[in-house]
C-alpha positions in Angstrom: -14.6 -1.0 11.4 -12.8 -1.5 8.1 -9.5 0.5 7.1 -7.5 0.6 4.1 -4.0 1.2 4.6 -2.2 2.3 1.6 1.6 1.7 1.1 2.7 4.3 -0.9 6.6 4.5 -2.2 8.2 7.6 -2.0 11.8 7.0 -2.1 12.6 10.6 -1.3 10.8 10.8 1.5 12.0 8.2 3.8 14.8 6.3 2.1 17.7 7.9 0.1 18.5 4.6 -1.8 15.9 3.4 -4.6 14.4 -0.2 -3.6 16.1 -1.1 -6.8 19.5 -0.5 -5.6 18.7 -2.7 -2.3 20.6 -5.9 -2.3 18.9 -9.1 -2.9 19.0 -9.9 0.9 17.7 -6.2 1.9 14.6 -6.7 -0.4 14.0 -10.5 0.8 14.0 -8.9 4.5 11.4 -6.4 3.3 9.3 -8.8 1.8 9.8 -11.4 4.9 8.7 -8.6 6.9 5.6 -8.0 5.1 4.6 -11.8 4.8 4.9 -11.8 8.8 2.8 -8.9 9.2 0.3 -10.3 7.1 0.0 -14.0 8.9 0.2 -11.7 12.5 -2.8 -10.0 11.2 -4.8 -12.8 9.9 -4.1 -14.7 13.0 -5.3 -11.8 15.1 -8.5 -11.9 12.6 -7.9 -8.4 11.5 -6.8 -9.2 7.9 -9.4 -9.0 5.4 -7.0 -8.5 2.6 -3.4 -7.4 1.5 -1.6 -7.1 -1.7 1.1 -5.5 -3.3 0.9 -4.0 -6.8 2.5 -4.1 -10.1 5.1 -1.6 -11.0 3.7 1.8 -12.3 4.9 0.9 -15.6 2.7 -1.5 -16.1 -0.4 0.6 -14.8 -3.4 2.2 -17.4 -5.3 5.3 -17.0 -8.9 4.5 -18.2 -11.3 7.2 -18.8 -15.2 7.2 -20.6 -17.8 9.4 -21.3 -20.3 6.5 -21.7 -20.8 7.2 -24.8 -18.0 6.5 -26.9 -14.8 4.0 -26.8 -13.1 4.3 -23.3 -9.6 6.3 -23.4 -6.8 3.8 -22.2 -3.6 5.8 -21.8 -0.1 4.3 -20.0 0.1 5.6 -16.4 1.6 7.1 -14.2 3.5 9.6 -16.2 7.3 9.1 -15.8 7.9 11.9 -13.9 5.9 10.5 -11.0 8.2 9.5 -8.1 5.8 8.3 -5.9 3.3 5.8 -6.4 0.9 3.0 -4.5 2.8 0.1 -4.0 0.2 -2.1 -2.3 -2.5 -2.1 0.5 -3.7 -3.9 3.9 -7.5 -3.7 4.4 -8.1 -4.7 7.9 -11.2 -5.0 10.4 -10.4 -3.5 13.7 -12.1 -2.2 16.6 -11.2 1.7 16.1 -9.1 4.0 14.5 -6.3 4.2 16.9 -6.0 0.1 16.2 -5.6 0.8 12.3 -2.9 3.4 13.3 -1.0 0.8 15.3 -1.0 -1.5 12.3 -0.1 1.3 10.1 2.9 2.1 12.3 4.2 -1.4 12.4 3.7 -1.3 8.8 5.7 1.7 8.7 8.9 0.3 10.4 9.6 -2.0 7.5 13.1 -3.0 6.9 15.2 -1.5 4.4 18.8 -1.1 3.3 21.5 -2.3 6.2 18.0 -3.4 7.9 16.9 -0.2 9.1 13.5 0.4 9.5 12.3 2.7 6.7 9.3 4.9 8.0 7.5 5.0 5.0 4.4 6.6 4.9 0.9 4.7 5.2 -2.5 6.5 4.7 -4.9 5.3 6.9 -8.8 5.6 5.3 -11.9 4.2 6.5 -13.6 2.1 4.1 -17.1 3.6 3.8 -20.2 1.7 2.6 -22.5 3.4 0.0 -25.7 4.7 1.4 -28.8 2.5 1.2 -30.7 2.5 -2.5 -34.0 4.4 -0.4 -32.1 7.2 0.7 
């Protein structure tokens, strides 16, 4: 079963200090933790993919009616305080294992090395129905 674990950055929810105020050492420890988790999941054969995402200031929102030129706007909007920061796709035997991995990811270190308890959304990856259905 494949699951996508969505890492949401929301400083007010789990950490009083925004990441742009962390020390370089704290940021490096956080990155090292993410890399080690990825290596562990790759060794166990459970990792399908994992990526961090660019800052929302670089995002674009695209919509189209299929007839005219697509509408492309900057996004998300400045008042947005939480955003999708990255993801893992894992292939595991059961939902409980996906939640175990999410809990491990949630405990990534933050300021002072304390686990930040960030929110990780766990969603099963569904396949499309067969064309003849």
